[in-house]
C-alpha positions in Angstrom: 132.0 107.9 79.3 132.5 104.3 80.8 134.7 106.4 83.4 131.8 108.5 84.3 129.2 105.4 84.3 131.1 103.1 86.7 131.6 106.1 89.1 128.1 107.2 89.1 126.2 104.2 88.5 123.0 104.2 86.7 122.0 107.5 85.6 118.1 107.9 86.4 115.6 109.7 84.8 115.0 113.2 85.7 111.4 112.2 86.0 112.4 110.2 89.6 113.6 113.7 91.0 110.6 114.0 93.2 110.5 110.4 94.4 109.9 110.1 98.0 108.3 106.9 99.8 104.7 107.4 100.3 104.1 110.2 102.5 100.9 108.5 104.2 102.9 105.4 105.2 105.7 107.3 107.1 104.1 106.6 110.1 103.7 102.8 109.5 107.4 102.8 108.5 108.5 104.5 111.9 106.1 102.2 114.0 107.6 99.2 112.4 111.0 100.4 112.9 110.3 100.9 116.8 108.6 97.6 117.2 112.0 96.1 115.6 114.4 98.1 117.5 112.3 97.7 121.0 110.7 94.6 120.9 107.3 96.2 121.9 104.1 95.6 120.0 102.6 98.9 118.4 98.9 99.4 118.1 98.7 100.2 114.5 96.1 102.7 113.8 98.1 104.2 111.1 97.2 101.4 108.5 94.6 101.9 105.6 93.6 98.2 106.1 91.6 95.9 108.1 93.0 94.2 111.3 91.9 91.1 113.1 89.9 87.9 112.2 86.7 89.7 112.4 87.5 91.3 109.1 87.7 88.6 106.3 86.4 88.0 102.8 83.1 86.3 102.5 83.5 82.6 102.2 82.0 82.2 98.7 85.0 84.3 97.8 87.9 82.1 99.1 86.0 79.3 97.6 86.0 81.0 94.2 89.6 81.6 94.4 90.4 78.1 95.4 88.3 76.6 92.4 89.7 79.0 90.1 93.0 77.7 91.0 92.1 74.1 91.1 90.5 74.4 87.7 93.7 75.7 86.3 93.0 79.4 85.6 96.5 80.6 86.0 97.3 81.5 82.4 97.1 85.0 80.7 93.6 86.4 79.9 92.3 89.3 78.3 94.1 92.6 79.2 91.1 94.5 79.9 89.6 91.9 82.0 87.2 88.8 81.7 84.3 89.6 79.8 81.7 88.3 82.7 83.8 90.6 85.0 83.7 93.6 83.1 79.8 93.0 82.8 79.2 92.7 86.2 81.2 95.8 86.9 79.3 97.8 84.0 76.0 96.6 85.8 77.3 98.1 89.2 78.3 101.6 87.5 74.8 101.6 85.7 73.2 100.8 88.9 75.1 104.1 90.3 73.3 106.1 87.5 76.0 106.0 85.0 74.9 103.8 82.1 77.9 101.6 81.4 78.8 98.6 78.7 81.6 96.4 79.0 83.9 98.2 76.5 83.9 101.1 79.1 85.3 98.8 82.0 88.8 98.1 82.8 89.9 95.6 85.5 92.9 96.9 87.2 95.5 95.7 89.9 93.5 97.8 92.6 92.4 101.2 92.6 95.8 102.8 93.0 96.7 101.1 89.4 93.5 102.8 88.0 94.2 106.0 89.3 98.0 105.8 88.0 97.2 104.4 84.6 94.3 107.3 84.4 96.6 110.1 85.2 99.5 108.8 82.8 97.1 108.3 80.2 95.4 111.9 80.5 97.7 114.2 82.2 100.3 115.8 79.6 103.5 118.0 80.2 102.3 121.6 81.5 98.7 120.3 82.4 97.1 121.5 85.7 95.5 119.2 87.5 93.4 120.4 90.6 93.6 118.3 93.9 91.8 118.3 97.0 93.8 119.7 100.2 93.9 117.4 102.1 94.0 114.7 99.6 95.6 111.3 98.4 99.2 111.6 98.1 99.7 109.1 95.3 97.9 111.2 92.9 100.3 114.0 93.4 103.0 111.6 92.8 102.1 110.5 89.4 100.8 114.1 88.0 104.2 115.1 88.9 105.7 112.1 87.1 103.7 113.0 84.0 104.8 116.3 83.9 101.7 118.1 85.1 101.1 120.7 87.6 99.4 120.1 91.0 96.9 122.9 92.0 95.6 122.5 95.4 91.9 123.2 96.3 91.5 123.8 99.9 88.8 122.0 101.4 86.6 123.8 104.3 86.1 122.3 107.9 84.5 120.8 109.4 83.0 118.6 106.8 85.8 119.4 104.1 83.4 120.8 101.4 84.9 122.4 98.6 84.4 126.2 98.2 83.1 126.8 94.9 84.1 130.2 94.3 87.5 129.4 95.3 87.5 126.2 92.8 86.5 128.4 89.8 89.2 130.8 90.7 91.9 128.0 90.4 91.0 127.3 86.6 93.3 128.5 84.1 93.4 127.5 80.3 95.8 124.8 81.4 93.5 123.1 83.7 92.6 119.6 82.4 91.4 117.6 85.3 89.6 117.7 88.8 90.1 114.9 91.4 87.6 114.2 93.8 87.2 111.3 96.1 84.1 110.4 98.1 83.9 109.6 100.7 87.0 111.5 101.1 90.2 110.3 102.3 91.5 111.2 104.8 88.7 112.4 106.7 86.0 110.1 105.6 83.2 112.9 104.1 81.0 112.7 101.3 81.1 115.4 98.8 77.6 116.8 98.3 78.2 119.6 95.7 78.4 117.4 92.7 75.8 119.0 90.5 77.6 122.5 91.1 80.9 120.7 90.4 79.8 118.9 87.4 78.4 122.3 85.9 82.0 123.8 86.4 83.6 120.7 84.9 81.5 120.9 81.8 81.7 124.7 81.3 85.6 124.6 81.3 86.1 121.2 79.7 87.6 119.5 82.6 87.6 115.9 83.1 86.9 114.7 86.5 88.8 111.7 88.2 86.4 110.4 90.8 87.8 108.0 93.4 85.1 105.9 95.1 87.0 103.3 96.8 84.5 103.5 100.0 81.4 103.7 97.7 79.9 100.7 99.9 81.3 102.0 103.2 78.9 104.9 103.7 76.8 104.9 106.8 72.9 105.8 106.7 71.6 108.2 106.6 74.2 109.4 104.4 74.1 107.9 100.8 76.9 107.5 98.1 76.6 109.4 94.8 78.9 109.6 91.8 79.6 112.5 89.7 79.6 110.3 87.0 75.7 110.0 87.1 75.2 113.8 86.8 74.1 114.7 83.3 76.9 115.3 80.9 79.5 113.6 83.1 79.2 110.2 81.9 82.1 110.6 79.1 83.9 113.7 81.0 84.5 111.4 84.0 86.9 108.4 85.2 85.0 106.6 87.9 87.4 104.3 90.0 86.5 101.6 92.5 88.0 98.7 94.3 87.1 95.3 95.3 89.5 95.8 98.4 87.4 97.6 100.9 84.1 96.6 100.0 84.8 92.9 100.0 87.8 93.1 102.4 90.0 92.0 99.5 93.0 94.4 100.0 95.5 91.9 99.4 93.9 90.5 96.2 95.0 93.6 94.1 92.1 94.2 91.9 90.2 97.5 91.2 88.3 98.9 88.3 87.6 101.9 86.4 84.9 103.2 84.0 85.3 105.7 81.4 84.2 106.5 77.9 85.3 103.6 75.4 88.2 105.6 73.5 89.8 106.2 77.0 89.4 102.6 78.2 90.9 101.1 74.9 93.8 103.5 75.3 94.4 102.4 78.9 93.8 98.7 78.1 97.3 99.2 75.8 98.8 100.8 78.8 98.1 98.0 80.9 98.8 95.1 78.2 102.2 96.8 77.8 102.7 96.8 81.7 101.4 94.3 83.9 99.5 92.4 81.2 96.3 91.5 83.3 95.1 90.9 86.6 95.5 87.3 87.4 92.4 85.1 86.4 91.6 83.3 89.7 91.7 86.8 91.3 89.6 88.1 88.7 87.0 84.9 89.2 87.2 85.7 93.1 86.2 89.1 92.2 83.3 88.1 90.0 82.1 85.8 92.9 82.3 89.0 95.2 80.4 91.4 92.9 77.5 88.8 91.8 77.1 86.5 94.9 75.2 87.6 98.2 75.8 90.9 99.5 74.8 90.5 103.2 78.4 90.1 104.2 79.1 93.9 102.9 76.0 95.2 104.9 77.3 93.4 108.0 80.6 94.7 107.7 79.3 98.3 107.2 77.1 97.9 110.4 80.1 96.7 112.4 82.4 99.5 111.0 79.5 102.1 111.7 79.6 100.9 115.6 83.2 101.1 115.9 83.2 104.6 114.1 80.4 106.0 116.7 82.4 104.1 119.7 85.8 106.0 118.4 84.1 109.5 117.5 82.5 109.5 121.2 85.7 108.7 122.9 87.7 111.2 121.3 85.3 113.7 121.8 85.7 113.4 125.4 89.6 113.9 125.3 90.8 117.3 126.1 92.1 119.2 123.2 90.6 116.8 120.6 87.6 117.3 118.5 86.3 114.6 116.2 83.6 115.3 113.6 81.6 112.3 112.7 82.6 110.9 109.3 80.0 109.8 107.0 82.1 106.9 105.5 85.3 105.2 105.1 87.3 103.4 108.0 89.1 106.7 108.9 88.4 109.3 111.6 90.3 112.6 111.3 90.2 114.5 114.7 91.6 118.0 115.3 94.3 118.1 118.0 95.2 121.5 117.4 94.2 122.5 121.1 96.9 120.3 122.4 99.4 122.8 121.4 101.3 120.2 119.1 101.6 119.8 115.5 100.2 117.0 113.8 103.6 115.3 113.0 104.6 116.2 116.8 101.6 114.4 117.9 101.8 111.3 115.8 105.5 110.8 117.0 104.4 111.5 120.8 101.8 108.5 120.3 104.2 106.0 118.9 107.2 106.8 120.8 105.8 107.4 124.1 102.7 105.2 124.2 103.0 102.7 121.2 100.2 103.9 119.2 100.8 104.4 115.4 98.6 107.1 113.8 99.1 109.2 110.6 99.9 113.0 110.8 97.2 114.8 108.9 100.2 116.9 107.3 100.7 114.0 105.1 97.8 114.7 103.1 98.4 118.4 102.4 98.9 121.8 104.6 95.1 121.6 105.4 95.8 118.3 107.1 97.9 120.1 109.7 96.4 120.1 113.2 94.8 116.6 112.9 95.6 113.0 112.8 94.1 110.0 110.8 93.0 107.1 112.7 91.9 103.7 111.2 89.1 102.0 113.3 88.8 98.9 111.2 90.6 96.8 114.0 89.3 94.3 116.8 87.3 96.0 119.6 89.8 95.1 122.3 92.7 96.5 120.2 90.5 99.6 119.6 90.1 100.0 123.4 93.5 99.6 124.6 94.6 101.9 121.8 92.1 104.5 122.6 93.0 104.1 126.5 96.6 104.9 125.4 95.8 108.0 123.5 93.7 109.4 126.7 96.6 108.8 128.9 98.9 110.4 126.3 96.6 113.6 126.0 96.0 113.8 129.6 99.9 113.6 130.2 100.5 116.6 127.8 
C-alpha cells in the first residue's frame, strides 16, 4: 500500500473529477499569457471587474476600513457577521420587499461564497437543479460537487427570457432548486417573469437561488425587482448580493445572503467551520458603504450607463455584429454569428491578432454560442482603443 501511495502520490477525491479552471476566465488566462510571451499590452474587456482610476470606492469606505484597522478590529468576530451590518443588510432586503430580520442574514466572503455555501447546504446527491443557459459557470461547479444534476433551461433571445412552458417541462420529482440571476450574467438583461416563475416554484416545492449582484446597476427606465419579494417566496428563496459591484469593492471580498432562519443558521455552521468569519475591518468598511451616502452609487451607475450606450451604438455599426442593449450589469453580449466564426474562434482572433481580450459566449453554455461578453467598466480611452481594434478586426475578416 505504501508503494502504491509513493508512485501515485495523493489520491484525490472522486468529487474532484469534474474540476477545471473557471471557464469564464479562460480568455483572461490566455490574454495574460500572451502579454507575458510577447510583451505587448492587451486591452482587457474579458475581466468581470472595474478598471482605471475613475472606478474607486467612495472615500468614506476607505476611511472606515483604515479606521477599523487603526482601532484594532483584527480579531475574530461572530461567524454570521457583525450585528450592525446584518441589521443594515436586513433593512436593504426589506426595502426590496422581502421583510427580513437579522437572524435571516449571513455575511459571506463575496457573493461567490454565498452561492457556494447555499448550493452545498441545500443540494443533495441526486437532486436536480434547473440552471439558466447561458448562465454563471461556478454554480454548475458546486452543483456537481454536491452530487446534484444540472438541468439546463434555455433562455430565449434577444432578451434572454425563460420559456415558461419549457421551464415547466424540465421539472421532475427530483427538482429541488432553480437558479436565477437578474440582471443576468452574462447578458445583462433583467428577468420580468418573476410572478410566473414564483408560482411554478410554489406549486412544485422548489427553492429559488436568486443571484442579484448587479441589483444597483440597473439602468432607467428598467428597475430591479427580486423574486424573494413575491408572495410566498420569502422562505422559499435564497437572495444573494454583494458589496463588490454596488460599491466597487471587488477586492474586499464581502457579500451576503438572506434566507429563512433555519437555512441561515445551518449556513453559519458551514461558514464557522470553513472561513470562520469575514474580517471585521472589511465588515466595517461594508457597513459604512451600505449606511453612508449613496450618491457615489448613483454617479457610478450613470457613468456606466453612458459607457453602455456608447459601446452598444458602436458595436451595432459593425458588419456581422448585433448588440442588444442590456438593462443592467457592466457587460454587453453581442451576437457575432454573422461573422461566420464561432464564439471561441472570434475571441481567439481578437486577442491573438488585435490584442483585445473578450470572453467567448460558449463559456456560459451552448446558448451562449455565437456571442462574446465584453466588459465596459473601463476608462473611455481604453474603451475607444479597444472598440477601434474590434472594428479593424471585423472589417479585416
